[in-house]
TORDO-927950 format. One record per residue (C-alpha): x, y, z. Coordinates in steps of 0.001 Angstrom, whole numbers. Layout:
// TORDO-927950
R	X	Y	Z
...
END
This chain:
// TORDO-927950
R	22318	-121933	-84187
R	18375	-121907	-85102
R	17839	-120724	-81579
R	15223	-118388	-82946
R	12929	-117927	-80041
R	14363	-120781	-78386
R	15702	-119166	-75468
R	12216	-116780	-74945
R	10319	-119988	-75350
R	12000	-121999	-72895
R	11682	-119588	-70175
R	7950	-118917	-70888
R	7325	-122442	-70632
R	9034	-122850	-67338
R	6722	-124245	-64689
R	6724	-122325	-61402
R	5071	-125468	-59590
R	8340	-127771	-59735
R	10874	-126962	-57112
R	14702	-126516	-57769
R	15408	-129576	-56175
R	13020	-131654	-58957
R	14044	-129687	-62141
R	16635	-131131	-64243
R	19071	-128933	-66065
R	20099	-129010	-69916
R	22896	-127625	-71786
R	20926	-125913	-74710
R	23056	-125998	-78322
R	20746	-125609	-81117
R	17198	-125553	-82244
R	16000	-126467	-85730
R	12476	-126260	-87315
R	12360	-129564	-88956
R	12938	-133095	-87412
R	14857	-134157	-89742
R	17541	-131157	-89558
R	17598	-131654	-86041
R	18403	-135516	-86148
R	21244	-134806	-88494
R	22765	-132214	-86425
R	22239	-134514	-83066
R	23460	-137431	-84709
R	26914	-135298	-85768
R	27322	-133840	-81856
R	26323	-137579	-80654
R	29608	-139025	-82378
R	31523	-136913	-79752
R	29668	-135992	-77048
R	27702	-138893	-75118
R	25290	-136963	-73342
R	23289	-135425	-76267
R	19571	-135411	-76453
R	16871	-134001	-78213
R	13148	-133050	-77279
R	10613	-131104	-79354
R	9795	-127201	-78236
R	6285	-125916	-77721
R	6860	-123744	-80573
R	7425	-126702	-82793
R	11086	-126517	-83253
R	13744	-129252	-82216
R	15959	-128514	-79458
R	19360	-130101	-79121
R	20820	-130751	-75648
R	23362	-132351	-73278
R	22191	-133656	-69952
R	20334	-133982	-67922
R	22388	-132818	-65050
R	22164	-130806	-61527
R	22347	-127206	-61942
R	26233	-127056	-60882
R	26855	-129630	-63536
R	25281	-127707	-65892
R	27165	-124885	-65506
R	30296	-126966	-65357
R	29601	-128493	-68470
R	28486	-125619	-70485
R	31873	-123719	-69604
R	33762	-126611	-70248
R	32727	-127224	-73522
R	32680	-123562	-74711
R	36331	-123262	-73650
R	37054	-126103	-75775
R	34989	-124582	-78666
R	33022	-128195	-79060
R	29812	-125963	-78937
R	28139	-122690	-79949
R	29416	-119518	-77808
R	25442	-118829	-77573
R	24647	-122052	-75745
R	22827	-121776	-72671
R	21224	-123787	-69515
R	17461	-124628	-69875
R	15420	-126293	-67681
R	13504	-129464	-67793
R	10266	-127848	-67876
R	10319	-126427	-71393
R	10917	-129191	-73007
R	8266	-131795	-74987
R	8413	-135094	-76310
R	12265	-136556	-76465
R	13091	-137614	-80215
R	16808	-138080	-79945
R	18089	-140876	-78786
R	16039	-142611	-81002
R	13349	-144870	-79705
R	13958	-143340	-76041
R	10909	-141717	-74526
R	12137	-141450	-70679
R	14209	-138832	-69400
R	17163	-139909	-67340
R	17837	-138713	-63788
R	20046	-135438	-63461
R	23737	-135986	-62870
R	26735	-134104	-62092
R	28739	-132988	-65325
R	31052	-135681	-66602
R	34727	-135640	-66054
R	36375	-132985	-68321
R	38429	-135087	-71445
R	39919	-133348	-74437
R	38504	-131690	-77166
R	37561	-134069	-80230
R	39795	-133334	-83071
R	36901	-133847	-85525
R	34909	-130530	-84164
R	38091	-128368	-83884
R	39027	-128614	-87848
R	39142	-130538	-90476
R	41174	-131212	-93701
R	39574	-129707	-97087
R	39004	-133480	-98539
R	37187	-134299	-94901
R	35243	-130365	-94638
R	34046	-131366	-98635
R	33383	-134817	-96999
R	30756	-133234	-94426
R	29793	-130538	-96531
R	28128	-133288	-98849
R	25620	-134839	-96060
R	24481	-131300	-95543
R	20799	-131073	-96048
R	19400	-128563	-98525
R	17964	-126580	-95523
R	21674	-126507	-93817
R	23187	-125058	-97256
R	20358	-122245	-97498
R	21176	-121338	-93755
R	24884	-121148	-94772
R	24213	-119078	-97468
R	21850	-116832	-95202
R	24649	-116538	-92200
R	27353	-115568	-95044
R	24785	-112984	-96455
R	24606	-111000	-93072
R	28271	-111529	-92877
R	28341	-109112	-95892
R	30202	-111684	-97786
R	27716	-113044	-100004
R	24974	-111333	-102284
R	23596	-114158	-104215
R	20452	-116128	-103847
R	19437	-118192	-101383
R	19755	-121845	-103430
R	21481	-123954	-102051
R	23694	-123858	-104657
R	27702	-124113	-103861
R	28816	-122444	-107102
R	31856	-120021	-107476
R	29783	-117109	-105665
R	29330	-118876	-102651
R	32946	-120369	-102719
R	34224	-116864	-102954
R	32293	-115992	-100015
R	33607	-118681	-97969
R	36788	-118492	-98990
R	36306	-114348	-97550
R	34743	-115611	-94725
R	37776	-117709	-93498
R	40253	-115061	-94356
R	38277	-112618	-91952
R	38466	-114956	-89046
R	42056	-115903	-90331
R	41694	-119520	-91392
R	42902	-120742	-94534
R	40825	-119596	-97439
R	40100	-122652	-99077
R	36447	-122106	-100227
R	35189	-124958	-98177
R	33733	-124639	-94941
R	35085	-127146	-91940
R	32594	-128417	-89411
R	33667	-125980	-86887
R	33985	-123007	-89274
R	29967	-123998	-90348
R	28891	-123952	-86769
R	30696	-120792	-85899
R	29157	-119072	-88536
R	25709	-119910	-88294
R	26258	-119754	-84805
R	27150	-116318	-84825
R	24417	-115365	-87013
R	21959	-116630	-84825
R	22947	-115331	-81722
R	22659	-111910	-83256
R	19209	-113104	-84040
R	17901	-114510	-81300
R	18268	-111046	-79571
R	15387	-109794	-81571
R	13205	-112570	-80280
R	11042	-112623	-83553
R	7557	-113597	-82627
R	4707	-113866	-85105
R	2421	-111123	-83298
R	-1591	-110871	-84513
R	-2777	-107216	-83730
R	-6185	-107876	-84000
R	-7222	-104455	-83643
R	-4810	-102998	-86344
R	-5651	-106047	-88440
R	-2267	-107160	-89085
R	-5	-110461	-88555
R	3526	-110096	-88980
R	6973	-111241	-87466
R	8099	-108711	-84914
R	11062	-108133	-82863
R	9384	-108741	-79389
R	12828	-109575	-77582
R	13349	-105484	-77970
R	9896	-103754	-77680
R	6622	-104236	-76135
R	2987	-102825	-76724
R	2209	-99360	-76019
R	-1044	-97292	-76163
R	-2360	-97151	-79585
R	-3082	-93630	-81108
R	-4933	-94037	-84631
R	-3563	-94417	-87065
R	-677	-96304	-85325
R	-638	-99147	-82943
R	2608	-98512	-81179
R	5224	-100688	-79691
R	7845	-98975	-77306
R	11512	-99717	-76739
R	12068	-102480	-74083
R	14678	-102573	-71522
R	16363	-99411	-73066
R	16827	-101364	-76440
R	16432	-97926	-78376
R	13833	-99932	-80753
R	10042	-98854	-81452
R	7754	-99934	-84186
R	4072	-99076	-85222
R	1916	-101025	-87191
R	-179	-98413	-89457
R	-3835	-99435	-90014
R	-6811	-97222	-91326
R	-9469	-97021	-93845
R	-8575	-95490	-97251
R	-7538	-95852	-100988
R	-4534	-95225	-103005
R	-5524	-91320	-102645
R	-5296	-92063	-98603
R	-1657	-93901	-98886
R	-28	-91030	-101003
R	-1263	-88594	-98249
R	210	-91205	-95769
R	3393	-91143	-97727
R	3672	-87093	-97626
R	2732	-87214	-94031
R	5009	-89994	-92735
R	8234	-87598	-93961
R	7207	-84739	-91686
R	7609	-87155	-88808
R	10861	-86661	-86897
R	11185	-90697	-86340
R	11723	-90382	-90135
R	15081	-88795	-91133
R	15149	-86848	-94485
R	18010	-88914	-95810
R	17834	-92531	-97219
R	15837	-93854	-100500
R	12331	-93585	-100870
R	9921	-95807	-103469
R	6299	-95145	-104223
R	4210	-96979	-106746
R	411	-97140	-106920
R	55	-99775	-104427
R	2842	-99622	-101806
R	5936	-97270	-100335
R	8838	-97825	-98586
R	10835	-95256	-96910
R	14140	-95532	-95543
R	15634	-92750	-93197
R	18942	-92035	-91601
R	20792	-90048	-89386
R	23420	-89603	-86744
R	20783	-90233	-84008
R	18279	-92160	-85715
R	17347	-94746	-88366
R	13965	-96153	-89626
R	12244	-98286	-92151
R	8550	-97788	-93274
R	6534	-99903	-95680
R	2664	-99167	-96498
R	359	-100936	-98809
R	-3327	-100629	-99918
R	-5937	-102847	-100869
R	-9826	-103699	-100410
R	-10234	-99834	-99245
R	-7280	-100370	-96336
R	-4343	-98831	-95799
R	-1923	-100691	-93648
R	1827	-101249	-92987
R	4649	-100467	-90519
R	7470	-98461	-89201
R	10527	-99649	-87642
R	12973	-97618	-85768
R	16373	-98184	-84107
R	19629	-96646	-83170
R	22567	-96496	-86037
R	24716	-98514	-84452
R	22284	-101185	-84737
R	21833	-101071	-88368
R	22510	-104226	-90071
R	20853	-106350	-87379
R	17503	-104046	-87390
R	17811	-104141	-91360
R	17328	-107454	-90955
R	14525	-107478	-88448
R	12636	-105077	-91233
R	13440	-107360	-93899
R	11655	-110210	-91922
R	8668	-108266	-91169
R	8155	-107079	-94694
R	8644	-110698	-95538
R	5851	-111797	-93124
R	3576	-109107	-93562
R	110	-110117	-93552
R	-2815	-107985	-93559
R	-5966	-109128	-91615
R	-8986	-107898	-94118
R	-12076	-106200	-92269
R	-9959	-104814	-89226
R	-8733	-101678	-89091
R	-8145	-99001	-86242
R	-11064	-96807	-85927
R	-10595	-93127	-86344
R	-10958	-92766	-82449
R	-8397	-95398	-81204
R	-6592	-93590	-78545
R	-6701	-89977	-77092
R	-4029	-87568	-77523
R	-3764	-83711	-76561
R	-4231	-81410	-79636
R	-1143	-79851	-80881
R	189	-78586	-83941
R	3736	-79931	-83381
R	2120	-83506	-83104
R	562	-86081	-85109
R	-822	-89235	-82989
R	1587	-88460	-80599
R	4321	-88287	-82787
R	6626	-84989	-83166
R	6293	-83593	-86730
R	9682	-82012	-87926
R	9689	-78212	-88067
R	12383	-76272	-89930
R	15162	-74195	-88050
R	13558	-71005	-89355
R	10716	-69647	-92096
R	10749	-66877	-93936
R	8387	-65414	-97068
R	9426	-65328	-100832
R	7761	-64310	-104024
R	7668	-65753	-107602
R	10036	-63920	-109952
R	9788	-65718	-112951
R	7415	-68485	-114723
R	9400	-71394	-113747
R	9235	-70424	-110321
R	12304	-68553	-109170
R	11776	-66993	-105812
R	13711	-63915	-104299
R	13708	-63856	-100437
R	16004	-62567	-97882
R	19651	-63906	-97359
R	19387	-67479	-96017
R	22259	-68189	-93754
R	23835	-71950	-92972
R	20932	-74123	-94561
R	21402	-77271	-95297
R	18485	-77756	-97214
R	15752	-75274	-98476
R	12025	-75782	-99565
R	9316	-73507	-101109
R	5777	-74019	-99937
R	5231	-77535	-97953
R	7592	-79726	-99376
R	9216	-78231	-102509
R	12941	-78777	-102634
R	14863	-75761	-103595
R	18698	-74606	-104595
R	19873	-71200	-103625
R	21451	-70769	-106799
R	22895	-66928	-105861
R	22842	-64470	-102579
R	24244	-61004	-102334
R	24478	-60786	-98414
R	25014	-56971	-98899
R	21839	-56595	-100195
R	20254	-59228	-97713
R	19160	-61239	-101131
R	18615	-64803	-102134
R	17305	-66213	-105394
R	15988	-69514	-105253
R	15601	-71999	-108157
R	12947	-74980	-107329
R	14446	-78597	-108290
R	11300	-79317	-110600
R	9888	-76458	-112502
R	6820	-74570	-110937
R	4222	-72780	-112611
R	2968	-69640	-110696
R	-90	-68079	-110956
R	1234	-64400	-110405
R	4836	-63227	-110953
R	6019	-60101	-109417
R	5623	-56728	-111000
R	7987	-54193	-109830
R	7541	-50363	-109749
R	10093	-48814	-111926
R	9287	-45112	-110763
R	10005	-43762	-107008
R	7101	-44402	-104671
R	5516	-41616	-103101
R	6418	-40877	-99618
R	3611	-41599	-96895
R	1839	-43366	-99509
R	125	-46390	-97937
R	2077	-50287	-98662
R	1391	-53619	-97426
R	3791	-56399	-96991
R	2885	-59840	-97566
R	4168	-62681	-95216
R	4016	-65994	-93457
R	4177	-63942	-90140
R	3886	-67370	-88308
R	5725	-69596	-90202
R	3473	-72679	-91434
R	527	-72310	-89329
R	-1632	-70485	-91689
R	-1773	-71590	-95084
R	-1897	-68505	-97040
R	16	-64975	-96138
R	-1300	-62239	-94325
R	-969	-58617	-95433
R	468	-55734	-92941
R	-152	-52640	-93860
R	1951	-49727	-92849
R	3008	-46436	-95185
R	6601	-45850	-96752
R	8692	-43118	-94395
R	11480	-42895	-96524
R	13142	-44141	-100163
R	16413	-44226	-98178
R	18120	-46027	-95109
R	18477	-44171	-91511
R	21821	-43532	-92692
R	21068	-42337	-96345
R	21421	-45762	-97979
R	20125	-45553	-101742
R	19717	-49138	-101835
R	16499	-49645	-99102
R	13833	-47881	-98273
R	12440	-47265	-94521
R	8570	-48587	-93923
R	6517	-47678	-91058
R	5467	-50872	-90338
R	5313	-53381	-87738
R	6449	-56827	-88921
R	7672	-60172	-87653
R	10558	-62654	-88505
R	8129	-64776	-90968
R	7574	-61849	-92671
R	11172	-61054	-93839
R	11738	-61841	-97573
R	8007	-60572	-98686
R	6972	-58334	-101336
R	6104	-54863	-100315
R	3170	-53652	-102440
R	1925	-50086	-103071
R	-1747	-49312	-103870
R	-1865	-50530	-107297
R	-189	-53921	-106328
R	3082	-53297	-107893
R	6066	-54447	-105945
R	8462	-51518	-104787
R	10877	-53691	-102459
R	11222	-56673	-100415
R	11137	-56727	-96482
R	14420	-57234	-94813
R	14727	-59237	-91529
R	15454	-56840	-88067
R	18959	-56171	-87899
R	20310	-57653	-84277
R	22535	-55752	-82664
R	23210	-52952	-79479
R	20915	-50532	-80972
R	17266	-51513	-81113
R	14840	-49516	-83086
R	11089	-48706	-82601
R	8871	-51738	-83350
R	7272	-49878	-86264
R	10356	-49465	-88283
R	11437	-51795	-91060
R	13449	-51773	-94020
R	12885	-53216	-97455
R	15422	-53684	-100128
R	14656	-51044	-103352
R	13474	-52321	-106797
R	16591	-51097	-108248
R	19590	-53179	-106808
R	17022	-56304	-106385
R	16513	-55988	-110587
R	19978	-56118	-111265
R	20532	-58512	-108785
R	17844	-60623	-110831
R	19451	-59537	-113998
R	23088	-60772	-112740
R	21925	-64263	-112193
R	19738	-65020	-115517
R	16038	-63274	-114299
R	14632	-60454	-116052
R	12336	-58403	-113785
R	9016	-57794	-114759
R	8122	-54303	-114819
R	4456	-53473	-113813
R	2521	-50411	-115664
R	-459	-50604	-113269
R	-1544	-47300	-111483
R	-5017	-47643	-110310
R	-5682	-48610	-106823
R	-6873	-51793	-106203
R	-9513	-53521	-103467
R	-7706	-54933	-100167
R	-9393	-57864	-101055
R	-7918	-58248	-104817
R	-4638	-57514	-103066
R	-5087	-60228	-100800
R	-5872	-62735	-103696
R	-2593	-61482	-105922
R	-527	-62094	-102619
R	-1555	-65309	-102037
R	-697	-66510	-105555
R	2570	-64669	-105327
R	4005	-65019	-102069
R	5450	-68485	-100709
R	6818	-69680	-97413
R	10414	-70707	-97442
R	11817	-73204	-94987
R	15620	-73596	-93932
R	16147	-76945	-92673
R	19403	-78187	-90659
END
């Protein structure tokens, strides 16, 4: 039924000054946005229910009710008609104070005194079912709005995907038949009055849980319909005006409001996708003036819409539990359809206060990778050599460049990554073909602290041996203290040539001193690359380079490699 927010409106409108003894009770069964529609429905109910009445609500909608009764009488009448299937399942008891001007019966303006419920009677056949001919006849009396409501409800049920045009063509008839089959009725393709009542009642009962209310958030400068039955206001933190879950609904919302242009909006598009509330899976669409992001995982789902105009960037994000997808996707559609920026009003940059944290943005948790390593470019299209990656469902190069693991050698501890979009590196690794000199100075370029620093750090040490501790020729031993994030980084000699790749520290019972590290040697790395379609570039540099020049070279060659799960 078109209850929309009738329940919430009725409750909010109740007067606390009228005693229980003075209050009449009514069974509310429907509410409609137009007087014509409400009168037509009241006429249908009135043909079999003598105690039908109609009143205008404070929201401007028109309620159809039964009564008035005493409270026990209303409860008895509600139970009786529900059990007979003569009124919608989501009908409820409303009090007299929430009802305004009476419009039905026509011409009656005074309200009768509350009475006990009438004596139970047998159900009236016309509200139980109809023949196809009778159903078509009753269908012909429907208004355009009622026909659109039927199509809308069938779309909600997932049996109709056509336009909401009030035209009951072949597509609508097929959908009606499918719906009838779903409720174990004969699939005639013509809904009976009872079937229409159930279809629309079920839909509006579900939508009624949302409690959609048009909210004007003056601080954010946005007006839109929001599911206030499931959320409530919270502390704003620029650029978000936040709404938290009400009564453990699992639903949250944010209005997005800040000054800016298309460049600002583009940056926000990237930033939003780093937040934990926006899962990585799901479609994304961005153009010059707006973007949408749908995120889904097994714990949370979300929908974000943002647009820019008049140097303002505004939008919203709605999040919910996966089991509420169908209802909340409809809420998101209603929010976007009603979205209306209020020009000249945006959240100030200082709105709200938060604890400063690298892991938070406006109080929201930023998504962090499972682990971060270092890699370096080995060809002109952006292929990256790094340490062996284990159990990564997703790999990125740099901040967000998606990459694929095209080859791995776990024995050598090597992985070859290929970006999904070709890159143009400034610097490509040049490998030292000859054996490096023992005890010579070396440096490792690595993202020692994950993504906290924008550029790699250089850690200096010496080449302790060209073999491993047990004589392994595929690795060299370094006298150097490294951090886990450095693994996969290039090892440079004094001339800036690559003489190895830093390997992760091994886990095990034997713990080596902190200044003992190992690097994969050039020869096995070059063979690995060659076997996977990459030719290792040989460096002919012999003269030492200044530390500041090596720092620049490392920044252009080394990249952050992130493993996501």
